[in-house]
Backbone as a chain_set.jsonl record, in Angstrom:
{"seq": "MRLVLGKKQLLIDENGNPRAVVLELSKYNKLLKLIEDLEDSLDLKHAIETSPGFISHEELLGNLKKQGIL", "coords": {"N": [[-58.11, 5.433, 45.034], [-56.196, 7.713, 46.994], [-55.831, 7.807, 50.326], [-54.316, 10.672, 52.256], [-54.106, 11.597, 55.236], [-52.412, 13.354, 56.795], [-51.249, 15.352, 59.342], [-52.228, 13.932, 62.702], [-54.851, 14.899, 64.643], [-55.79, 15.09, 67.717], [-58.563, 14.533, 70.37], [-58.413, 14.824, 73.483], [-59.137, 13.249, 76.68], [-59.932, 13.681, 79.977], [-58.126, 12.341, 81.497], [-56.154, 12.004, 79.965], [-56.084, 10.05, 77.752], [-56.368, 9.665, 74.129], [-59.621, 10.362, 72.792], [-60.729, 11.153, 70.388], [-60.511, 11.918, 66.817], [-59.505, 14.445, 64.921], [-60.43, 15.939, 61.966], [-59.667, 17.819, 58.556], [-62.348, 19.031, 56.865], [-62.173, 18.37, 54.033], [-60.713, 16.38, 53.988], [-62.041, 15.045, 55.512], [-64.551, 14.28, 53.828], [-63.29, 12.901, 51.603], [-62.878, 10.811, 52.882], [-64.993, 9.693, 53.666], [-66.424, 9.334, 51.087], [-64.55, 7.602, 49.769], [-65.256, 5.046, 51.743], [-67.71, 5.035, 51.041], [-67.538, 3.97, 48.011], [-65.831, 1.475, 48.777], [-68.206, 0.026, 49.798], [-69.847, 0.097, 47.614], [-68.68, -1.522, 46.047], [-68.068, -3.97, 47.24], [-70.914, -4.609, 47.163], [-71.361, -5.117, 44.617], [-69.638, -7.257, 44.018], [-70.666, -9.254, 45.998], [-73.513, -9.489, 44.431], [-72.53, -10.41, 41.955], [-71.528, -12.949, 42.607], [-73.732, -13.955, 43.883], [-75.967, -13.804, 42.065], [-77.808, -15.768, 39.705], [-78.283, -15.192, 36.965], [-76.448, -13.38, 36.065], [-74.356, -11.562, 33.771], [-71.076, -11.055, 32.563], [-69.374, -7.82, 31.553], [-68.289, -7.919, 29.174], [-69.699, -9.948, 27.756], [-71.994, -9.116, 27.831], [-71.793, -6.935, 26.004], [-71.095, -8.435, 23.632], [-73.328, -10.339, 23.036], [-75.383, -8.078, 22.446], [-74.043, -7.214, 20.238], [-74.381, -9.397, 18.587], [-77.076, -9.538, 18.107], [-77.241, -7.203, 16.684], [-77.747, -4.673, 17.795], [-75.807, -3.408, 18.819]], "CA": [[-58.06, 6.595, 45.587], [-54.992, 7.315, 47.94], [-56.107, 9.247, 51.039], [-53.627, 11.109, 53.231], [-54.674, 12.339, 56.408], [-51.633, 14.143, 57.189], [-50.918, 15.575, 60.714], [-53.27, 13.471, 63.41], [-54.9, 16.072, 65.911], [-56.249, 14.305, 68.718], [-58.647, 14.859, 71.486], [-57.605, 14.267, 74.741], [-59.816, 13.051, 77.757], [-59.15, 14.338, 81.281], [-57.176, 11.041, 81.839], [-55.003, 11.878, 78.843], [-56.35, 9.079, 76.662], [-56.893, 9.895, 73.01], [-60.846, 10.025, 72.448], [-61.604, 11.141, 68.728], [-59.535, 12.318, 65.826], [-59.787, 16.065, 64.312], [-59.743, 15.862, 60.288], [-60.174, 18.495, 57.71], [-63.486, 18.601, 56.794], [-61.959, 17.691, 52.925], [-60.242, 14.973, 54.035], [-63.345, 13.389, 55.851], [-64.94, 14.236, 52.761], [-62.7, 12.117, 50.942], [-62.859, 9.3, 53.43], [-66.322, 9.075, 53.337], [-66.251, 8.587, 49.301], [-63.707, 5.834, 49.967], [-66.39, 4.1, 52.363], [-68.769, 4.394, 49.648], [-67.138, 2.93, 47.061], [-65.783, 0.325, 49.044], [-69.517, -0.679, 50.074], [-70.236, -0.468, 46.258], [-67.657, -2.77, 45.425], [-68.587, -5.375, 48.042], [-72.453, -5.17, 46.775], [-71.403, -5.377, 43.424], [-69.044, -8.721, 44.248], [-71.684, -10.165, 46.201], [-74.135, -9.853, 43.788], [-71.726, -11.361, 41.055], [-71.4, -14.42, 43.43], [-74.912, -14.87, 44.365], [-77.066, -13.973, 40.993], [-77.269, -16.964, 38.95], [-78.377, -15.165, 35.426], [-75.326, -12.476, 36.011], [-73.109, -12.075, 32.94], [-69.983, -9.873, 32.121], [-69.998, -6.596, 30.634], [-68.143, -8.356, 27.781], [-70.531, -10.972, 27.399], [-73.034, -8.426, 27.461], [-71.739, -6.11, 24.49], [-71.111, -9.831, 22.627], [-74.644, -10.418, 23.083], [-75.932, -7.052, 22.049], [-73.511, -6.807, 18.638], [-75.045, -10.147, 17.708], [-78.145, -9.012, 17.816], [-77.101, -5.782, 15.933], [-77.753, -3.512, 18.652], [-74.419, -2.293, 18.825]], "C": [[-56.947, 6.303, 47.046], [-55.662, 8.686, 49.037], [-54.939, 9.931, 52.461], [-53.755, 12.251, 54.19], [-53.705, 13.284, 56.914], [-51.039, 14.126, 58.598], [-51.901, 14.847, 61.877], [-53.338, 14.921, 64.404], [-55.846, 14.998, 66.721], [-57.073, 15.171, 69.658], [-58.964, 14.201, 72.274], [-58.684, 14.057, 76.213], [-59.269, 13.982, 78.938], [-58.065, 13.482, 82.008], [-55.959, 10.87, 80.867], [-54.926, 10.753, 78.109], [-56.934, 9.926, 75.663], [-58.531, 9.204, 72.915], [-61.278, 10.008, 70.946], [-60.251, 11.799, 67.998], [-59.888, 13.611, 65.034], [-59.472, 15.735, 62.763], [-60.44, 17.131, 59.563], [-61.037, 17.974, 57.052], [-63.506, 18.328, 54.776], [-61.397, 16.198, 52.832], [-61.003, 13.857, 54.545], [-64.106, 13.219, 54.809], [-64.806, 12.884, 51.758], [-62.753, 10.695, 51.617], [-64.306, 8.963, 53.713], [-66.567, 8.581, 51.66], [-65.437, 7.374, 49.156], [-64.307, 4.692, 50.549], [-67.126, 3.869, 51.339], [-68.57, 3.766, 48.94], [-66.593, 1.659, 47.404], [-66.902, -0.431, 49.191], [-70.229, -0.829, 49.012], [-70.069, -1.655, 45.625], [-67.855, -4.01, 45.934], [-69.692, -5.769, 47.357], [-72.348, -5.66, 45.456], [-70.774, -7.209, 43.373], [-70.12, -9.401, 44.93], [-72.925, -10.624, 45.075], [-73.616, -10.756, 42.652], [-71.91, -12.683, 41.398], [-72.749, -14.885, 43.849], [-76.085, -14.744, 43.262], [-76.795, -15.144, 40.086], [-77.486, -16.547, 37.101], [-77.147, -14.075, 35.158], [-74.27, -13.175, 34.954], [-72.375, -10.799, 32.911], [-70.324, -8.895, 31.532], [-69.682, -7.192, 29.089], [-68.799, -9.085, 27.238], [-71.768, -10.198, 26.753], [-72.678, -7.541, 26.014], [-71.867, -7.373, 23.283], [-72.558, -10.105, 22.128], [-75.274, -9.186, 21.961], [-75.139, -6.599, 20.505], [-74.229, -8.266, 18.192], [-76.207, -9.967, 17.31], [-78.523, -7.735, 16.889], [-77.703, -4.589, 16.591], [-77.0, -2.509, 18.822], [-73.699, -2.171, 17.659]], "O": [[-56.839, 5.332, 47.795], [-55.886, 9.874, 48.801], [-55.0, 9.429, 53.584], [-53.571, 13.455, 54.007], [-54.227, 14.179, 57.578], [-50.44, 13.145, 59.039], [-52.789, 15.697, 61.948], [-52.448, 15.687, 64.774], [-56.546, 14.17, 66.138], [-56.683, 16.312, 69.907], [-59.632, 13.172, 72.165], [-58.904, 15.141, 76.752], [-58.376, 14.823, 78.835], [-57.314, 13.873, 82.902], [-55.084, 10.005, 80.879], [-53.814, 10.359, 77.759], [-57.785, 10.77, 75.947], [-58.765, 7.996, 72.944], [-61.963, 9.147, 70.396], [-59.203, 12.097, 68.57], [-60.94, 13.458, 64.413], [-58.37, 15.317, 62.41], [-61.58, 17.474, 59.874], [-60.955, 16.835, 56.592], [-64.575, 18.137, 54.196], [-61.539, 15.276, 52.029], [-60.963, 12.637, 54.388], [-64.49, 12.064, 54.626], [-65.673, 12.136, 51.307], [-62.682, 9.637, 50.992], [-64.611, 7.804, 53.995], [-66.874, 7.441, 51.308], [-65.701, 6.363, 48.505], [-64.089, 3.551, 50.142], [-67.253, 2.787, 50.766], [-69.266, 2.753, 48.873], [-66.73, 0.722, 46.616], [-66.819, -1.589, 48.784], [-71.164, -1.629, 49.022], [-70.77, -2.45, 44.998], [-67.835, -5.031, 45.247], [-69.778, -6.913, 46.911], [-73.116, -6.543, 45.074], [-71.358, -8.143, 42.824], [-70.56, -10.33, 44.253], [-73.244, -11.795, 44.872], [-74.223, -11.799, 42.406], [-72.39, -13.506, 40.619], [-72.937, -16.065, 44.146], [-77.092, -15.437, 43.413], [-75.647, -15.444, 39.757], [-77.061, -17.241, 36.177], [-76.865, -13.906, 33.972], [-73.68, -14.254, 34.924], [-72.869, -9.699, 33.162], [-71.411, -8.836, 30.958], [-70.411, -7.07, 28.105], [-68.661, -9.078, 26.015], [-72.359, -10.418, 25.696], [-73.431, -7.621, 25.044], [-72.564, -7.287, 22.271], [-72.864, -10.08, 20.936], [-75.568, -9.459, 20.797], [-75.634, -5.749, 19.765], [-74.77, -8.092, 17.1], [-76.479, -10.214, 16.135], [-79.626, -7.36, 16.491], [-78.109, -3.622, 15.947], [-77.192, -1.298, 18.938], [-72.73, -1.413, 17.608]]}, "num_chains": 1, "name": "protein.A"}
């Protein structure tokens, strides 16, 4: 997913320093979904690397076909 934020809108403090960014709600929601998808990917990667009994999707399908389930 590509997220295009467009033109930046900043909130500036009394010293002229940028303190926050204002996003359209639709772009904010896309950004949240992107973060959630990334977290899910990292969780899956961790599970694959640390679970001794993990098998690939292809291996699972092969096993189910051998057993006549698929």
